[in-house]
C-alpha positions as CSV (number, residue, x, y, z in Angstrom):
1,X,-12.6,36.4,-19.8
2,X,-9.5,38.6,-19.7
3,X,-6.4,37.4,-21.5
4,X,-3.0,38.3,-20.4
5,X,0.8,38.1,-21.5
6,X,3.1,38.1,-18.6
7,X,6.4,39.7,-19.8
8,X,10.0,39.0,-18.4
9,X,9.0,36.1,-16.0
10,X,11.6,33.8,-14.2
11,X,9.5,30.6,-14.5
12,X,10.0,28.0,-11.7
13,X,8.8,24.7,-13.1
14,X,9.8,21.1,-13.5
15,X,13.2,21.3,-12.2
16,X,14.3,24.5,-13.9
17,X,14.2,28.2,-13.6
18,X,14.0,29.9,-17.2
19,X,13.4,33.5,-18.3
20,X,10.3,33.5,-20.5
21,X,6.9,35.0,-21.3
22,X,3.6,33.4,-20.6
23,X,0.2,34.0,-22.5
24,X,-2.9,33.2,-20.5
25,X,-6.1,32.8,-22.7
26,X,-9.6,31.5,-21.7
27,X,-8.1,30.6,-18.3
28,X,-5.4,28.5,-19.5
29,X,-1.7,28.7,-20.5
30,X,-1.9,29.3,-24.2
31,X,1.9,29.9,-24.8
32,X,5.3,29.9,-23.1
33,X,8.0,31.4,-25.3
34,X,10.9,33.9,-24.9
35,X,9.1,36.9,-26.4
36,X,5.4,36.8,-26.8
37,X,3.7,39.7,-28.8
38,X,0.4,40.5,-27.1
39,X,-2.9,40.0,-29.1
40,X,-5.7,42.7,-29.4
41,X,-7.4,42.9,-25.9
42,X,-4.5,41.1,-24.1
43,X,-3.6,42.8,-20.8
44,X,0.2,42.9,-20.3
45,X,1.9,42.5,-16.9
46,X,5.9,43.1,-17.2
47,X,7.1,41.2,-14.2
48,X,10.3,42.6,-14.4
49,X,12.0,39.4,-13.5
50,X,9.8,38.3,-10.7
51,X,9.5,34.6,-10.1
52,X,6.4,32.6,-11.4
53,X,5.7,29.3,-9.5
54,X,2.9,27.0,-10.1
55,X,0.0,27.9,-7.6
56,X,0.4,26.0,-4.5
57,X,-2.0,23.0,-4.0
58,X,-2.7,22.6,-0.4
59,X,-3.9,19.1,0.1
60,X,-4.8,19.4,3.8
61,X,-6.7,22.6,5.3
62,X,-9.5,23.1,7.6
63,X,-11.8,25.8,6.6
64,X,-14.7,25.1,9.2
65,X,-17.5,25.5,7.2
66,X,-20.3,24.3,7.9
67,X,-20.9,24.6,11.7
68,X,-17.8,26.3,12.9
69,X,-18.1,29.6,11.1
70,X,-17.3,31.6,14.2
71,X,-13.7,30.4,13.4
72,X,-13.5,30.8,9.6
73,X,-15.5,30.3,6.5
74,X,-14.5,28.9,3.1
75,X,-14.7,32.4,1.7
76,X,-12.4,33.9,4.2
77,X,-9.8,31.2,4.3
78,X,-9.7,30.9,0.5
79,X,-9.0,34.5,0.3
80,X,-6.1,34.3,2.5
81,X,-5.0,31.3,0.8
82,X,-4.9,33.0,-2.7
83,X,-2.9,36.2,-1.2
84,X,-0.3,33.7,-0.3
85,X,-0.2,31.9,-3.7
86,X,-2.2,28.9,-2.7
87,X,-4.6,28.5,-5.8
88,X,-6.2,25.3,-4.9
89,X,-7.1,23.6,-1.7
90,X,-8.4,20.0,-0.3
91,X,-10.4,20.5,2.7
92,X,-11.1,18.2,5.5
93,X,-14.4,16.5,6.7
94,X,-14.1,17.3,10.3
95,X,-16.7,20.2,10.2
96,X,-20.1,20.1,11.8
97,X,-21.8,18.0,10.9
98,X,-18.9,15.7,10.0
99,X,-18.9,15.1,6.2
100,X,-19.9,11.4,6.6
101,X,-22.5,11.4,4.0
102,X,-22.8,12.0,0.2
103,X,-25.4,14.7,0.9
104,X,-23.2,16.6,3.4
105,X,-20.1,16.2,1.2
106,X,-22.2,18.0,-1.7
107,X,-23.2,20.7,0.8
108,X,-19.7,21.6,1.3
109,X,-19.1,21.8,-2.7
110,X,-22.1,24.0,-3.0
111,X,-20.7,26.4,-0.4
112,X,-17.3,26.3,-2.3
113,X,-18.8,26.9,-5.7
114,X,-20.8,29.9,-4.6
115,X,-17.9,31.8,-2.6
116,X,-14.4,30.3,-3.0
117,X,-11.8,32.4,-4.7
118,X,-9.5,29.4,-4.8
119,X,-10.2,26.1,-6.5
120,X,-11.2,23.3,-4.3
121,X,-12.0,19.7,-3.3
122,X,-13.2,18.3,-0.3
123,X,-12.3,14.9,1.3
124,X,-15.2,12.5,2.1
125,X,-14.9,11.4,5.9
126,X,-14.8,8.0,7.0
127,X,-16.4,6.9,10.3
128,X,-16.6,3.5,12.3
129,X,-20.0,2.8,10.6
130,X,-20.4,4.5,7.1
131,X,-18.6,2.2,4.8
132,X,-21.4,2.3,2.5
133,X,-21.5,5.9,2.1
134,X,-17.6,6.0,1.7
135,X,-17.9,3.6,-1.2
136,X,-20.4,5.8,-3.1
137,X,-17.5,8.6,-3.4
138,X,-16.9,9.5,-7.0
139,X,-13.4,9.4,-7.5
140,X,-13.5,11.8,-10.6
141,X,-14.3,14.9,-8.7
142,X,-13.5,14.0,-5.0
143,X,-9.8,14.2,-3.9
144,X,-10.0,11.2,-1.3
145,X,-11.1,9.6,1.6
146,X,-10.0,10.9,5.1
147,X,-9.5,8.4,8.2
148,X,-8.5,9.8,11.5
149,X,-6.7,7.1,13.1
150,X,-6.0,9.3,16.1
151,X,-8.5,11.6,17.7
152,X,-8.2,15.3,16.9
153,X,-10.6,18.3,16.4
154,X,-14.0,16.9,15.5
155,X,-14.2,13.8,17.2
156,X,-13.8,11.5,13.9
157,X,-11.8,8.8,15.3
158,X,-11.9,5.4,13.5
159,X,-10.7,3.0,16.2
160,X,-12.5,-0.1,15.3
161,X,-9.9,-2.4,13.8
162,X,-12.4,-4.6,11.6
163,X,-13.7,-1.1,10.2
164,X,-10.1,0.0,9.3
165,X,-9.5,-3.6,7.6
166,X,-12.7,-3.1,5.6
167,X,-11.8,0.3,4.7
168,X,-8.3,-0.4,3.5
169,X,-9.5,-3.4,1.5
170,X,-12.6,-2.2,-0.1
171,X,-11.6,1.4,-1.0
172,X,-10.0,2.0,-4.3
173,X,-9.6,5.7,-4.0
174,X,-6.4,7.4,-2.2
175,X,-6.9,7.2,1.5
176,X,-5.5,10.0,3.5
177,X,-4.6,9.4,7.3
178,X,-4.2,11.3,10.5
179,X,-1.7,9.0,12.3
180,X,-1.5,9.0,16.2
181,X,-2.0,6.1,18.4
182,X,-5.0,6.5,20.4
183,X,-4.2,4.3,23.5
184,X,-0.7,6.0,23.7
185,X,-2.1,9.6,23.6
186,X,-4.8,8.7,26.2
187,X,-2.5,7.0,28.5
188,X,0.2,9.9,28.4
189,X,-2.6,12.4,28.6
190,X,-3.6,11.0,31.9
191,X,-0.1,10.9,33.1
192,X,0.5,14.6,32.5
193,X,-3.1,15.5,33.9
194,X,-1.8,13.8,37.3
195,X,1.1,16.1,37.3
196,X,-0.8,19.3,35.8
197,X,-4.4,19.0,36.9
198,X,-5.3,22.6,36.4
199,X,-3.0,24.0,33.8
200,X,0.2,23.0,32.1
201,X,3.0,24.5,30.1
202,X,2.5,24.2,26.3
203,X,5.8,22.7,26.3
204,X,4.3,19.2,27.5
205,X,2.3,18.8,24.2
206,X,5.1,17.0,22.3
207,X,5.6,14.8,25.3
208,X,1.7,13.9,25.5
209,X,1.4,13.3,21.6
210,X,5.0,11.9,21.5
211,X,7.1,10.0,18.8
212,X,5.7,6.7,19.8
213,X,2.2,7.5,19.2
214,X,3.1,8.8,15.9
215,X,5.1,5.9,14.6
216,X,2.8,3.1,16.2
217,X,-0.3,4.6,14.0
218,X,1.8,5.4,11.0
219,X,3.3,2.1,11.0
220,X,-0.2,0.4,11.4
221,X,-1.5,2.3,8.3
222,X,1.4,1.2,6.2
223,X,1.1,-2.2,7.1
224,X,-2.7,-2.1,6.2
225,X,-2.1,-0.5,3.0
226,X,0.7,-3.1,2.0
227,X,-1.6,-5.9,3.1
228,X,-4.4,-4.7,0.9
229,X,-2.5,-3.0,-1.8
230,X,-4.3,0.4,-0.9
231,X,-3.1,3.7,-2.2
232,X,-2.4,5.4,1.2
233,X,-1.1,9.2,1.7
234,X,0.0,9.7,5.4
235,X,-0.5,13.5,6.4
236,X,1.5,15.8,8.4
237,X,4.5,13.5,9.4
238,X,6.3,15.0,12.2
239,X,9.0,12.6,13.4
240,X,12.2,11.4,12.3
241,X,11.4,7.8,13.2
242,X,8.4,7.7,10.8
243,X,10.6,8.5,7.9
244,X,11.8,5.1,7.7
245,X,8.3,3.9,6.5
246,X,8.7,5.5,3.1
247,X,10.5,4.9,-0.2
248,X,13.1,7.2,-1.8
249,X,14.3,7.2,-5.2
250,X,10.9,6.6,-6.6
251,X,8.6,9.3,-8.5
252,X,5.5,10.0,-6.7
253,X,3.2,9.0,-9.4
254,X,5.1,5.4,-8.9
255,X,4.3,5.2,-5.4
256,X,1.4,3.5,-3.7
257,X,2.4,5.0,-0.2
258,X,3.0,8.7,-0.1
259,X,3.7,11.2,2.8
260,X,3.1,14.8,3.4
261,X,4.9,17.2,5.8
262,X,3.5,20.7,6.9
263,X,5.3,24.0,7.1
264,X,5.1,24.4,10.8
265,X,6.9,21.0,11.3
266,X,9.6,22.5,8.9
267,X,9.7,26.0,10.7
268,X,9.0,25.6,14.3
269,X,10.4,23.4,17.0
270,X,9.8,22.8,20.7
271,X,12.0,25.3,21.9
272,X,9.4,28.0,20.7
273,X,6.6,26.9,23.0
274,X,8.3,29.1,25.6
275,X,7.6,32.1,23.5
276,X,4.5,31.1,21.3
277,X,2.7,28.4,23.9
278,X,-0.8,27.3,22.8
279,X,-0.3,29.3,19.5
280,X,1.7,26.3,17.9
281,X,-0.3,23.7,20.0
282,X,-1.3,21.3,17.1
283,X,-1.8,17.6,16.2
284,X,0.6,15.9,15.7
285,X,2.6,17.9,18.0
286,X,5.7,20.3,17.0
287,X,8.5,18.5,18.4
288,X,12.1,19.0,19.3
289,X,14.6,20.3,16.9
290,X,16.1,17.0,15.7
291,X,12.9,16.1,14.1
292,X,12.8,19.5,12.2
293,X,16.2,18.9,10.9
294,X,15.3,15.3,9.8
295,X,12.2,16.6,8.0
296,X,14.0,19.1,6.1
297,X,16.6,16.5,4.8
298,X,13.7,14.1,3.8
299,X,12.3,16.4,1.3
300,X,15.6,16.4,-0.6
301,X,16.1,12.6,-0.1
302,X,12.5,11.8,-1.3
303,X,10.8,10.2,1.9
304,X,8.7,13.2,2.2
305,X,6.5,14.1,-1.2
306,X,4.4,17.0,-0.3
307,X,4.4,20.3,1.5
308,X,1.1,21.4,2.8
309,X,-0.2,23.7,5.8
310,X,-2.8,21.7,7.8
311,X,-4.4,25.3,8.0
312,X,-6.6,25.0,11.3
313,X,-7.9,28.4,12.7
314,X,-9.3,28.9,16.1
315,X,-10.5,32.2,17.5
316,X,-7.8,34.1,19.7
317,X,-10.1,33.5,22.7
318,X,-10.3,29.9,22.1
319,X,-6.5,29.7,21.6
320,X,-5.9,31.9,24.8
321,X,-7.5,29.5,27.1
322,X,-5.4,27.3,29.5
323,X,-3.4,24.4,28.0
324,X,-5.9,21.5,28.4
325,X,-8.7,23.6,27.2
326,X,-7.0,25.2,24.2
327,X,-7.7,23.7,20.8
328,X,-5.1,22.2,18.5
329,X,-4.6,23.8,15.2
330,X,-3.0,27.0,13.8
331,X,-3.7,29.4,10.8
332,X,-0.9,29.0,8.1
333,X,-2.5,29.2,4.7
334,X,-1.4,32.8,3.8
335,X,2.5,32.5,4.2
336,X,3.4,28.7,3.2
337,X,5.2,29.7,0.1
338,X,7.1,32.6,1.7
339,X,8.0,30.5,4.6
340,X,9.6,27.9,2.1
341,X,11.4,30.6,0.1
342,X,13.2,31.7,3.4
343,X,14.2,28.1,4.0
344,X,15.7,28.2,0.5
345,X,17.4,31.4,1.1
346,X,18.9,29.6,4.1
347,X,19.9,26.8,1.9
348,X,17.4,24.0,3.2
349,X,15.6,23.7,-0.2
350,X,15.8,25.0,-3.7
351,X,13.1,27.1,-5.3
352,X,12.8,24.2,-7.9
353,X,12.0,21.7,-5.2
354,X,9.5,24.2,-3.6
355,X,7.5,24.1,-7.0
356,X,7.7,20.2,-6.8
357,X,6.7,19.7,-3.3
358,X,4.0,22.3,-3.3
359,X,2.4,21.7,-6.8
360,X,3.8,19.2,-9.1
361,X,3.8,16.3,-6.6
362,X,0.4,17.1,-5.3
363,X,-0.9,16.9,-8.6
364,X,0.8,13.7,-9.4
365,X,-0.1,12.3,-6.1
366,X,-3.7,12.9,-6.5
367,X,-3.8,12.6,-10.1
368,X,-5.2,16.0,-10.7
369,X,-6.4,17.0,-14.0
370,X,-4.4,19.8,-15.9
371,X,-2.9,21.5,-12.9
372,X,0.2,21.7,-11.0
373,X,2.4,22.5,-13.8
374,X,3.4,25.5,-15.7
375,X,2.6,23.9,-19.2
376,X,0.9,25.0,-22.3
377,X,-3.0,23.8,-22.3
378,X,-3.0,23.6,-18.4
379,X,-5.2,25.9,-16.2
380,X,-3.1,29.0,-15.4
381,X,-2.9,28.6,-11.7
382,X,0.2,31.0,-11.1
383,X,1.9,32.6,-7.9
384,X,4.0,35.6,-8.7
385,X,6.7,36.3,-6.1
386,X,9.0,39.0,-5.5
387,X,11.9,37.5,-3.9
388,X,13.3,40.9,-2.8
389,X,10.3,42.4,-1.2
390,X,10.1,41.7,2.4
391,X,6.8,41.2,4.1
392,X,6.5,41.7,8.1
393,X,3.4,39.7,9.1
394,X,0.9,41.9,11.2
395,X,-2.6,42.3,12.3
396,X,-3.2,44.8,9.5
397,X,-2.3,42.2,6.9
398,X,-3.4,39.0,8.3
399,X,-6.6,38.0,6.4
400,X,-7.6,35.1,8.4
401,X,-11.3,35.5,9.9
402,X,-9.4,34.5,13.5
403,X,-7.2,37.6,12.9
404,X,-3.9,36.3,14.2
405,X,-0.9,34.2,13.2
406,X,1.9,32.9,15.0
407,X,4.2,34.6,12.5
408,X,3.0,38.0,13.9
409,X,6.0,40.5,14.1
410,X,8.1,38.1,11.9
411,X,9.6,39.5,8.6
412,X,9.5,37.4,5.7
413,X,12.0,37.9,2.8
414,X,9.7,37.7,0.0
415,X,6.0,38.7,-1.2
416,X,3.3,37.2,-3.4
417,X,2.6,40.0,-5.9
418,X,0.1,38.4,-8.2
419,X,-2.2,35.3,-8.1
420,X,-3.8,33.7,-11.1
421,X,-6.6,31.2,-10.3
422,X,-8.0,29.1,-13.5
423,X,-6.6,32.1,-15.5
424,X,-8.5,34.9,-13.5
425,X,-6.4,37.5,-11.8
426,X,-7.8,37.0,-8.4
427,X,-5.1,38.8,-6.5
428,X,-2.9,41.7,-7.4
429,X,-0.8,43.7,-5.2
430,X,-3.0,43.5,-2.2
431,X,-6.4,44.0,-4.1
432,X,-8.9,41.0,-4.7
433,X,-11.0,40.5,-7.7
434,X,-13.8,38.4,-6.5
435,X,-15.8,38.5,-9.8
436,X,-15.1,34.9,-10.3
437,X,-14.7,31.8,-8.1
438,X,-12.5,29.1,-8.5
439,X,-13.2,25.8,-10.0
440,X,-13.8,22.2,-8.6
441,X,-10.7,20.0,-9.0
442,X,-11.1,17.0,-11.3
443,X,-9.0,13.8,-11.2
444,X,-7.9,11.3,-13.8
445,X,-8.4,8.1,-12.1
């Protein structure tokens, strides 16, 4: 395996930015020091002061394989992720068939082992009647259990209260939840279908899947977790109201209940339905600007622990259908770091906090072994970013299999120059080296 010395780096890590060199040997960070002399055979990369972030660990993606490969594959979306500085991902079970058995879960790992450029893990899916299979899950090499407490793409709704009680009381692993109250969503869907029986404007989406639906479900999950002392992680928080459910002033590793926010809820708001329409239709919905403002502030105060993408591609033809038929979800995994850097330049977040929320906190939340930090002895998962090289998102540089992005035409202020995955230079200035695949994530539990 090629060894590297990265010269003249600005390392963004553990609350600081330091000027230093990094030596990568046998896939790991061998040394961090002010002036490292390369050994024989080392490849030297002079970064000329570019910033080195710990590779983003995206704890929520939908890569659509198996069964929905007309939308995406694990290989195609992992490439896009790596180009965006995302070095590891955790993928959701609502593929076809749903990953509700240990055998089906193992099938997904086999696909990733053969073709994922990024490091990987897959959630085991919980249904209304597979508790026995869920409890067989190995906490050492599976990231967690996913429960859809509100219906979304894939029809994996768990709405049996006895089943939820059993899952929360029996499962010792981290449980990750999609929280939207199903009766509220169904009632409001009927209400708006009466008003718009054929087609509807996209801006009604946050009125159908509203704040009340989110809060009712999230508060129920929190109550169940507190009652049963469950390790709960609530995904894609989208409302100001839900923030009251979470603690501040405590490190992620010391919390039993944690929360994730996604880049689209930090970047977009309901005013953009007028221009982007179904492109930003997702569950839970992108809501009005007061929520975006509150979510940004909650990153600083600590209610929100992790930034993720919920990358969920559909074909352009699918998204171009009328509102009621257009599926929810948007592709995002190629640009999350760059979106956050733009927010940093606007003063909403610091570069150090980006590293914390996209890597350090994810590693701590899931107890990932030897990843998420730029530390000697850890795997070399690194995203090297030029903060002063703008990137305009276009059809020509979008790497998703679906071929579109709601960011098309937008110029981001920075670019990802190089990405190391487990010490392998997987992406460099627009070119991929796919001679090595990523590794399965392991967990210290």
